[in-house]
Structure formats: C-alpha cells, structure tokens
C-alpha positions as CSV (number, residue, x, y, z in Angstrom):
1,M,3.2,-176.3,-75.7
2,S,6.9,-175.9,-75.8
3,E,9.1,-176.4,-72.7
4,Q,11.2,-173.4,-71.6
5,H,15.0,-173.7,-71.9
6,R,16.5,-174.0,-68.4
7,V,19.7,-172.0,-67.9
8,A,22.5,-174.1,-66.5
9,A,23.5,-173.3,-62.8
10,G,27.0,-172.3,-63.9
11,D,25.6,-169.7,-66.3
12,L,23.8,-167.8,-63.6
13,S,25.2,-165.2,-61.2
14,P,25.5,-166.5,-57.7
15,S,22.7,-164.3,-56.5
16,A,20.4,-165.4,-59.4
17,L,21.2,-169.0,-58.7
18,V,20.3,-168.7,-55.1
19,D,17.1,-166.9,-56.1
20,R,16.2,-169.6,-58.5
21,M,16.9,-172.4,-56.0
22,L,14.8,-170.6,-53.4
23,A,11.9,-170.2,-55.8
24,V,12.0,-173.8,-56.8
25,A,12.3,-175.0,-53.1
26,E,9.3,-172.9,-52.2
27,Q,7.2,-174.1,-55.2
28,L,8.1,-177.7,-54.5
29,G,7.2,-177.2,-50.8
30,D,3.8,-175.9,-51.8
31,V,3.2,-178.9,-54.0
32,I,4.3,-181.2,-51.2
33,I,2.0,-179.5,-48.7
34,R,-1.0,-179.9,-51.1
35,E,-0.1,-183.6,-51.7
36,T,0.2,-184.3,-48.0
37,G,-3.1,-182.5,-47.4
38,F,-4.9,-184.7,-50.0
39,L,-3.5,-187.8,-48.3
40,Q,-4.5,-186.7,-44.9
41,A,-8.0,-185.8,-46.1
42,C,-8.2,-189.4,-47.5
43,E,-8.3,-188.1,-51.1
44,P,-5.3,-189.9,-52.6
45,L,-6.7,-189.8,-56.1
46,K,-6.2,-186.1,-56.2
47,I,-2.4,-186.3,-55.9
48,G,-2.2,-187.5,-59.5
49,D,-3.0,-183.9,-60.6
50,L,0.2,-182.8,-58.8
51,Q,2.7,-185.4,-60.1
52,E,3.8,-183.7,-63.3
53,Q,4.6,-180.4,-61.5
54,K,6.1,-182.3,-58.5
55,I,8.5,-184.3,-60.8
56,R,9.5,-181.2,-62.8
57,L,10.2,-179.2,-59.7
58,A,12.0,-182.0,-57.9
59,N,14.3,-182.5,-61.0
60,E,15.0,-178.8,-61.2
61,Y,15.8,-178.6,-57.5
62,A,18.0,-181.7,-57.7
63,M,20.0,-180.4,-60.6
64,D,20.8,-177.1,-58.9
65,V,21.6,-178.8,-55.6
66,R,23.9,-181.2,-57.4
67,A,25.6,-178.3,-59.3
68,V,26.2,-176.4,-56.1
69,T,27.4,-179.6,-54.3
70,L,30.0,-180.1,-57.1
71,R,31.0,-176.5,-57.4
72,K,30.6,-174.5,-54.1
73,D,31.9,-171.4,-56.0
74,L,28.5,-171.2,-57.8
75,I,27.0,-169.5,-54.7
76,D,29.9,-168.4,-52.6
77,R,29.7,-164.8,-53.8
78,A,25.9,-164.6,-53.2
79,P,24.8,-162.3,-50.4
80,A,24.9,-164.1,-47.0
81,E,21.3,-163.2,-46.1
82,K,20.1,-164.9,-49.4
83,V,22.2,-168.0,-48.7
84,A,20.8,-168.1,-45.2
85,T,17.2,-167.8,-46.5
86,L,17.9,-170.6,-49.0
87,K,19.3,-172.9,-46.2
88,S,16.2,-172.2,-44.1
89,A,14.0,-173.0,-47.1
90,M,15.9,-176.2,-47.7
91,M,15.5,-177.3,-44.1
92,K,11.7,-176.5,-44.3
93,L,11.5,-178.5,-47.5
94,D,13.3,-181.4,-45.9
95,S,10.8,-181.4,-43.0
96,L,7.8,-181.2,-45.4
97,L,9.2,-184.2,-47.4
98,R,9.5,-186.3,-44.2
99,A,5.9,-185.6,-43.3
100,N,4.9,-186.4,-46.9
101,E,6.8,-189.7,-46.7
102,V,4.9,-190.7,-43.6
103,A,1.6,-189.8,-45.3
104,L,2.5,-191.7,-48.5
105,G,3.5,-194.7,-46.4
106,A,0.2,-194.7,-44.5
107,A,-1.7,-194.4,-47.8
108,K,0.3,-197.3,-49.2
109,T,-0.4,-199.5,-46.1
110,V,-4.1,-198.7,-46.3
111,S,-4.3,-199.5,-50.0
112,E,-2.4,-202.8,-49.5
113,R,-4.7,-203.9,-46.6
114,L,-7.7,-203.0,-48.6
115,L,-6.5,-205.0,-51.6
116,K,-5.7,-208.0,-49.3
117,A,-9.2,-207.8,-47.7
118,V,-10.9,-207.7,-51.2
119,A,-8.8,-210.6,-52.3
120,N,-9.7,-212.6,-49.2
121,A,-13.4,-211.8,-49.6
122,V,-13.3,-212.9,-53.3
123,S,-11.5,-216.1,-52.3
124,E,-14.0,-216.9,-49.7
125,K,-16.9,-216.4,-52.1
126,K,-15.2,-218.7,-54.7
127,A,-14.4,-221.5,-52.2
128,P,-16.4,-224.6,-53.1
129,V,-19.1,-225.8,-50.8
130,L,-18.1,-229.3,-49.4
131,G,-21.4,-230.0,-47.8
132,Y,-22.7,-229.7,-44.3
133,G,-20.4,-229.6,-41.3
134,R,-20.9,-229.3,-37.6
135,N,-24.4,-228.0,-36.6
136,A,-25.6,-228.2,-40.2
137,A,-23.4,-225.2,-41.2
138,I,-22.1,-225.2,-44.8
139,A,-18.6,-226.6,-44.8
140,R,-15.9,-224.9,-46.9
141,P,-12.3,-225.9,-47.2
142,S,-10.2,-224.6,-44.3
143,T,-7.4,-223.4,-46.6
144,S,-8.2,-221.3,-49.5
145,S,-5.8,-219.6,-51.7
146,P,-6.3,-215.8,-52.1
147,A,-7.7,-214.5,-55.4
148,A,-5.1,-213.3,-57.9
149,I,-5.1,-209.6,-57.6
150,A,-2.0,-207.7,-58.6
151,H,-1.0,-204.2,-57.6
152,D,1.8,-201.9,-58.2
153,A,3.7,-201.4,-55.0
154,R,5.2,-198.1,-56.1
155,V,3.6,-195.0,-54.7
C-alpha cells in the first residue's frame, strides 16, 4: 500500500489549510477518545491497534501547527468563522489529550505496581528455607532481593 503525498501547508489556500487542520484535529480527537475509553475500561491491550493512526495524525497535526506558527499568513485570509471553529477544535483536542495523559499515567502506575508485586512474589518463592523459626514456622531470610524483571517504562 503506497502512502499518499501530503501537500505542504504553504501550498494550500488559507481556507483549505484550516479545513485540513480541522479535519486532522477532529480525527485525532476521535482516536484519543477511543484510546482513553480503552484505558478506562481496563483494556489497555486494545490501544495498540490505534497507535499507527494516532502517530500519523499527531505528526500531520504537528506539521501544520508548526507551519502556521512560523507563518501566520498561511491562515490569516481564511474566513473568521472557520478559524474560530479550528481554535475551538484545538482547545477540545487539548482537553482530550490532558484526560488521555491522566488515563495513560494511571495505566502505567497499575502496570508498574503489578510488575513489582509479581517480582516480589517470585522472590519470596525463590528465597531459600533456612530451617524452623519461632513457633516452628519455616524461616526465610528477612531480606530478599527482588527477581530480575525488566519492563519498558515508556507508554
């Protein structure tokens, strides 16, 4: 499958650029809503299906925002109502991204705690028996090093 050629922001009319930015912001917002929903429903494995689309849309959005930031004239002749709609969509996207950040942070914390609990449980099972202690209970060393489990901290 060949990738479509993306027209540079400077090669579009101001109105067409605003329309494209609005479409990308809305599509990215939809992906963010779906991803946040998966996280809130405790289905983090499903977000992997969204990552390619999310990355593509985020890159497209960032390129256009950067172009407009560097050259305000790219959209200054666009109809005011279109620019206002774009600004509103950008604020909505920002809000969705903040909620998504919270959900991703919570999922990361849960994953890290789960890994730590598994590592501690494995360490306890591997700890050598030293004999019998107080009340004939099996004595284990009081300090045990956690099992070696590595995880990628990036989410």
